[in-house]
PLY file of the C-alpha trace (Angstrom):
ply
format ascii 1.0
element vertex 377
property float x
property float y
property float z
element edge 376
property int vertex1
property int vertex2
end_header
-32.95 -3.27 2.80
-34.50 -0.33 0.91
-32.59 1.11 -2.00
-31.78 4.80 -1.78
-31.07 6.70 -4.99
-28.83 9.72 -4.53
-29.01 12.57 -7.01
-25.70 12.87 -8.93
-25.21 16.50 -7.92
-25.75 15.62 -4.29
-23.42 12.63 -4.57
-20.74 14.86 -6.04
-20.88 17.10 -2.96
-20.91 14.29 -0.39
-17.12 14.31 0.26
-17.31 17.94 1.37
-19.85 17.00 4.02
-17.52 14.68 5.95
-17.07 16.63 9.15
-15.07 16.70 12.32
-16.63 18.77 15.09
-19.36 19.88 12.66
-16.87 21.45 10.25
-16.87 20.61 6.51
-13.90 18.46 5.54
-12.18 21.17 3.49
-12.41 23.70 6.32
-11.39 21.11 8.91
-8.27 20.50 6.83
-7.56 24.25 6.74
-8.07 24.44 10.50
-5.67 21.58 11.23
-3.01 22.93 8.87
-3.27 26.34 10.55
-2.93 24.67 13.95
0.16 22.84 12.73
1.72 26.13 11.61
1.09 27.59 15.05
2.60 24.42 16.52
5.85 24.94 14.61
6.45 28.32 16.22
5.31 27.14 19.62
7.83 24.31 19.19
10.67 26.73 18.52
9.64 28.86 21.52
9.56 25.74 23.70
12.98 24.65 22.48
14.46 28.05 23.28
13.05 27.80 26.80
14.44 24.27 27.10
17.93 25.39 26.10
17.77 28.27 28.56
16.59 25.88 31.28
19.42 23.48 30.49
21.96 26.27 30.60
20.94 27.57 34.01
19.43 24.55 35.76
20.88 21.24 34.66
23.92 19.66 36.25
26.98 18.99 34.13
26.31 15.28 33.94
22.94 15.66 32.29
23.47 18.87 30.32
24.82 17.23 27.16
22.15 14.55 27.17
19.42 17.16 27.49
21.00 19.22 24.71
21.01 16.11 22.53
17.28 15.67 23.20
16.71 19.32 22.33
18.76 19.00 19.14
16.76 15.96 18.03
13.52 17.81 18.78
14.73 20.81 16.76
15.53 18.55 13.80
12.07 16.98 14.06
10.38 20.38 14.23
12.31 21.56 11.18
11.37 18.40 9.28
7.72 18.93 10.22
7.83 22.39 8.66
8.92 20.89 5.34
6.14 18.32 5.08
3.25 19.20 2.67
0.65 18.74 5.40
-2.30 20.02 3.40
-1.74 17.43 0.66
-0.83 14.57 2.96
-3.61 15.13 5.49
-6.03 15.40 2.58
-5.20 11.93 1.30
-4.67 10.26 4.68
-0.88 9.90 4.61
-0.45 12.78 7.03
-2.34 11.08 9.87
0.44 8.54 10.40
3.07 11.29 10.47
0.90 13.28 12.84
0.74 10.25 15.13
4.53 10.03 14.98
4.82 13.75 15.80
2.40 13.45 18.73
4.20 10.43 20.16
7.61 12.08 19.74
6.38 15.27 21.39
4.98 13.48 24.44
8.08 11.28 24.64
10.37 14.32 24.39
8.69 16.05 27.34
8.69 12.81 29.36
12.44 12.34 28.77
13.16 15.94 29.72
11.23 15.54 32.95
12.86 12.17 33.70
16.40 13.43 33.09
16.23 17.13 33.88
13.64 17.39 36.61
10.02 18.40 37.17
10.52 21.97 35.98
10.38 20.71 32.40
6.88 19.34 33.00
5.55 22.81 32.26
6.09 21.97 28.60
3.06 19.71 28.88
0.93 22.85 28.92
2.09 23.47 25.34
2.41 19.94 24.06
-0.83 18.32 25.20
-3.24 21.11 24.10
-1.48 21.15 20.73
-1.97 17.39 20.34
-5.63 17.76 21.37
-6.24 20.36 18.64
-4.43 18.76 15.68
-5.75 15.26 16.35
-9.40 14.44 15.70
-11.86 11.71 16.55
-10.51 8.52 18.12
-6.91 9.56 17.55
-7.43 12.52 19.88
-8.76 10.23 22.63
-5.87 7.81 22.16
-3.20 10.49 22.36
-4.72 12.29 25.31
-4.85 8.94 27.12
-1.23 8.34 26.10
-0.24 11.70 27.59
-1.96 10.81 30.88
-0.21 7.43 30.98
3.15 9.08 30.26
2.61 11.55 33.09
1.76 8.76 35.53
4.77 6.68 34.48
7.16 9.62 34.82
5.71 10.42 38.25
6.26 6.86 39.41
9.70 6.32 37.84
11.20 9.66 38.85
9.37 9.74 42.19
7.94 13.20 41.70
5.84 14.67 44.53
2.36 13.21 44.15
0.54 16.30 45.38
2.29 18.71 43.05
1.93 16.30 40.14
-1.80 15.88 40.76
-2.28 19.63 40.89
-0.38 20.11 37.61
-2.39 17.35 35.97
-5.64 18.97 37.11
-4.55 22.35 35.75
-3.40 20.67 32.54
-6.79 18.96 32.15
-8.49 22.34 32.59
-6.18 23.89 29.98
-6.86 21.07 27.51
-10.59 21.36 28.12
-10.52 25.12 27.55
-8.45 24.65 24.41
-10.92 22.11 23.02
-13.87 24.38 23.83
-12.15 27.30 22.08
-11.24 25.12 19.10
-14.81 23.85 18.83
-16.12 27.43 18.95
-13.71 28.42 16.16
-14.78 25.40 14.14
-18.46 26.25 14.56
-17.83 29.86 13.59
-15.94 28.72 10.49
-18.73 26.27 9.64
-21.35 29.01 10.03
-19.30 31.30 7.80
-18.92 28.57 5.18
-22.65 27.84 5.30
-23.48 31.52 4.92
-21.07 31.84 2.00
-22.55 28.75 0.34
-26.07 30.08 0.85
-25.09 33.45 -0.62
-23.48 31.72 -3.61
-26.62 29.64 -4.16
-28.82 32.73 -3.96
-26.55 34.54 -6.41
-26.70 31.59 -8.80
-30.48 31.43 -8.56
-30.75 35.19 -9.06
-28.46 35.03 -12.10
-30.60 32.24 -13.56
-33.75 34.25 -12.83
-32.31 37.34 -14.55
-31.39 35.20 -17.55
-34.91 33.78 -17.75
-36.48 37.23 -17.40
-34.25 38.53 -20.18
-35.29 35.66 -22.44
-38.96 36.17 -21.59
-38.76 39.89 -22.38
-37.00 39.20 -25.67
-39.68 36.66 -26.53
-42.43 39.11 -25.62
-40.88 41.75 -27.88
-40.60 39.28 -30.76
-44.20 38.11 -30.33
-45.38 41.69 -30.28
-43.67 42.37 -33.58
-45.21 39.24 -35.11
-48.60 40.90 -34.80
-47.40 44.26 -36.06
-49.67 45.76 -38.73
-48.15 47.28 -41.81
-47.60 50.95 -42.32
-47.82 53.71 -39.77
-50.26 51.68 -37.67
-47.33 49.48 -36.64
-45.43 52.36 -35.12
-46.74 51.82 -31.54
-45.74 48.15 -31.81
-42.16 49.15 -32.68
-41.96 51.59 -29.79
-43.33 49.10 -27.27
-41.00 46.33 -28.47
-38.07 48.74 -28.19
-39.00 49.57 -24.60
-39.29 45.91 -23.71
-35.86 45.23 -25.19
-34.36 48.05 -23.12
-35.58 46.25 -20.01
-34.21 42.98 -21.35
-30.80 44.62 -21.75
-30.72 45.41 -18.03
-31.56 41.83 -17.09
-28.96 40.56 -19.52
-26.26 42.58 -17.77
-27.50 41.42 -14.36
-27.26 37.81 -15.51
-23.67 38.33 -16.64
-22.27 39.97 -13.52
-21.80 38.46 -10.05
-22.89 41.73 -8.46
-26.38 43.18 -8.02
-25.64 46.37 -9.93
-25.31 47.41 -13.56
-22.69 49.43 -15.37
-24.65 52.19 -17.09
-22.02 52.60 -19.80
-22.39 48.93 -20.76
-26.17 49.30 -20.75
-26.04 52.27 -23.11
-23.64 50.40 -25.38
-26.20 47.61 -25.75
-29.08 50.02 -26.32
-27.39 51.89 -29.17
-25.60 48.99 -30.86
-28.45 48.50 -33.38
-28.96 52.20 -34.18
-28.55 52.55 -37.93
-27.50 56.23 -38.02
-24.13 57.77 -37.09
-23.93 57.94 -33.30
-21.19 58.91 -30.87
-21.34 57.39 -27.38
-19.26 58.87 -24.57
-20.17 57.16 -21.31
-18.34 57.08 -18.01
-18.41 53.79 -16.01
-21.31 54.77 -13.75
-22.66 51.99 -11.53
-26.41 51.82 -10.81
-28.70 49.48 -8.91
-31.02 47.32 -10.99
-34.12 49.50 -10.57
-32.30 52.73 -11.48
-30.66 50.99 -14.43
-34.06 49.88 -15.75
-35.40 53.44 -15.56
-32.29 54.89 -17.14
-32.54 52.29 -19.91
-36.14 53.27 -20.67
-35.27 56.97 -20.70
-32.21 56.49 -22.90
-34.17 54.27 -25.29
-36.93 56.88 -25.66
-34.50 59.75 -26.19
-32.39 57.89 -28.76
-35.52 56.68 -30.57
-36.89 60.24 -30.75
-33.56 61.56 -31.98
-33.40 58.91 -34.70
-36.97 59.54 -35.84
-37.24 63.31 -35.57
-33.65 64.58 -35.62
-30.72 64.52 -37.97
-27.45 62.65 -37.61
-24.97 62.54 -36.11
-26.37 61.70 -32.68
-24.41 62.29 -29.48
-25.05 60.32 -26.29
-23.05 61.36 -23.25
-23.20 59.95 -19.70
-21.38 61.61 -16.83
-21.04 60.45 -13.22
-20.17 62.31 -10.04
-22.41 63.61 -7.28
-25.26 63.48 -9.82
-25.57 61.36 -12.93
-26.19 63.24 -16.17
-27.42 61.73 -19.44
-27.44 63.94 -22.52
-28.78 62.99 -25.97
-28.22 65.48 -28.81
-28.81 65.53 -32.55
-28.14 67.95 -35.34
-31.75 68.49 -36.39
-33.95 71.47 -35.79
-35.38 72.12 -32.32
-38.63 70.22 -31.79
-40.71 71.95 -29.10
-43.86 70.54 -30.70
-43.03 66.98 -29.57
-42.41 67.79 -25.90
-45.93 66.68 -25.02
-45.72 63.31 -26.81
-46.38 60.04 -25.01
-42.72 59.00 -25.09
-41.48 62.21 -23.49
-44.27 62.08 -20.94
-42.88 58.67 -19.97
-39.38 60.15 -19.82
-40.48 62.99 -17.52
-42.30 60.60 -15.22
-39.33 58.26 -15.04
-36.97 61.17 -14.39
-39.02 62.89 -11.69
-40.82 60.02 -9.96
-38.64 57.02 -10.73
-35.16 58.55 -10.47
-35.90 61.62 -8.34
-34.27 63.90 -10.91
-35.20 66.29 -13.67
-35.53 66.34 -17.44
-35.08 69.18 -19.88
-35.63 69.37 -23.64
-34.24 72.34 -25.52
-32.01 73.66 -28.26
-28.48 72.44 -28.67
-25.70 74.99 -28.82
-24.83 75.44 -32.46
-28.16 74.08 -33.66
-30.10 70.93 -33.03
-31.96 69.45 -30.10
-30.65 68.58 -26.63
-32.42 66.28 -24.18
-30.89 66.06 -20.71
-31.66 63.87 -17.71
-30.11 64.66 -14.33
-30.59 62.48 -11.22
0 1
1 2
2 3
3 4
4 5
5 6
6 7
7 8
8 9
9 10
10 11
11 12
12 13
13 14
14 15
15 16
16 17
17 18
18 19
19 20
20 21
21 22
22 23
23 24
24 25
25 26
26 27
27 28
28 29
29 30
30 31
31 32
32 33
33 34
34 35
35 36
36 37
37 38
38 39
39 40
40 41
41 42
42 43
43 44
44 45
45 46
46 47
47 48
48 49
49 50
50 51
51 52
52 53
53 54
54 55
55 56
56 57
57 58
58 59
59 60
60 61
61 62
62 63
63 64
64 65
65 66
66 67
67 68
68 69
69 70
70 71
71 72
72 73
73 74
74 75
75 76
76 77
77 78
78 79
79 80
80 81
81 82
82 83
83 84
84 85
85 86
86 87
87 88
88 89
89 90
90 91
91 92
92 93
93 94
94 95
95 96
96 97
97 98
98 99
99 100
100 101
101 102
102 103
103 104
104 105
105 106
106 107
107 108
108 109
109 110
110 111
111 112
112 113
113 114
114 115
115 116
116 117
117 118
118 119
119 120
120 121
121 122
122 123
123 124
124 125
125 126
126 127
127 128
128 129
129 130
130 131
131 132
132 133
133 134
134 135
135 136
136 137
137 138
138 139
139 140
140 141
141 142
142 143
143 144
144 145
145 146
146 147
147 148
148 149
149 150
150 151
151 152
152 153
153 154
154 155
155 156
156 157
157 158
158 159
159 160
160 161
161 162
162 163
163 164
164 165
165 166
166 167
167 168
168 169
169 170
170 171
171 172
172 173
173 174
174 175
175 176
176 177
177 178
178 179
179 180
180 181
181 182
182 183
183 184
184 185
185 186
186 187
187 188
188 189
189 190
190 191
191 192
192 193
193 194
194 195
195 196
196 197
197 198
198 199
199 200
200 201
201 202
202 203
203 204
204 205
205 206
206 207
207 208
208 209
209 210
210 211
211 212
212 213
213 214
214 215
215 216
216 217
217 218
218 219
219 220
220 221
221 222
222 223
223 224
224 225
225 226
226 227
227 228
228 229
229 230
230 231
231 232
232 233
233 234
234 235
235 236
236 237
237 238
238 239
239 240
240 241
241 242
242 243
243 244
244 245
245 246
246 247
247 248
248 249
249 250
250 251
251 252
252 253
253 254
254 255
255 256
256 257
257 258
258 259
259 260
260 261
261 262
262 263
263 264
264 265
265 266
266 267
267 268
268 269
269 270
270 271
271 272
272 273
273 274
274 275
275 276
276 277
277 278
278 279
279 280
280 281
281 282
282 283
283 284
284 285
285 286
286 287
287 288
288 289
289 290
290 291
291 292
292 293
293 294
294 295
295 296
296 297
297 298
298 299
299 300
300 301
301 302
302 303
303 304
304 305
305 306
306 307
307 308
308 309
309 310
310 311
311 312
312 313
313 314
314 315
315 316
316 317
317 318
318 319
319 320
320 321
321 322
322 323
323 324
324 325
325 326
326 327
327 328
328 329
329 330
330 331
331 332
332 333
333 334
334 335
335 336
336 337
337 338
338 339
339 340
340 341
341 342
342 343
343 344
344 345
345 346
346 347
347 348
348 349
349 350
350 351
351 352
352 353
353 354
354 355
355 356
356 357
357 358
358 359
359 360
360 361
361 362
362 363
363 364
364 365
365 366
366 367
367 368
368 369
369 370
370 371
371 372
372 373
373 374
374 375
375 376
């Protein structure tokens, strides 16, 4: 016999793949527990109808016996509500109790029919479909066969009309078949939902890992760039480029840390300015952006803060406002700098603002002195 080696991660997930009617074991357990809860209330409704039937239809000789049956069934239904079915069905102990419940339910209806008359046979239309849903596999077959045998025995012992009994059994078989078809459809829908959720979780995990790797790659690229930085003013373009790369890395870092596919712009700005070595005041509202918009905003904010640090005077003020339009404002206390408006960095800012974000950019004097750069999109 060939030896099959199972990957440990796959082996760990094997128990969840044990299915009944194509449903993962955990969801099958949820389905059966939900069916049991429905069965409790159907049981109480059936018992109320039994008591009413006894009160108006049974003769005095049988009334107390039928009430005793109903009382015992009520006690059993109450006890069933107190059993921790989820735990016990999960470890196998609940199957034996479920067999006991199924047998008691079929026996209860058979006794009612035998003592009280054929009108109580209508309870089979509640009892048998319930047994068919909560039981699975071979146990379902066994208990459905047991219900058929019980019906035949009651028909023979009580001498019920054969024609009427056959018709009721045929209708009951149709009801059970419809119930099983509906239950199977619900199981398949639940399985499809679980599969879709698992696929989405896997994709999110892979995306998070990809964002983490991209962030690390960008950080590495920035570090390698600075390794080749020449001394003096010739190294200035290297610093600017490394700073821009790190602003992109900050976006991917946030994406790798959140389960969503968006970025909080206030958190992004906090990361971009945390290494600024001059006094800076950040006032940012919790604006949420998609990844692409966050990358463009990060590049713009990085350029504006870098320009303010290099050409302005502290303190610096960075303000982000949300609403119908997002507004980013970077101010410093230095003199107005109209001569730098045509620099490469601000050309990049204008292009990002107008083409990337569909907004506008203005550079002018700050009220009270200084320079104000404002992005609106």
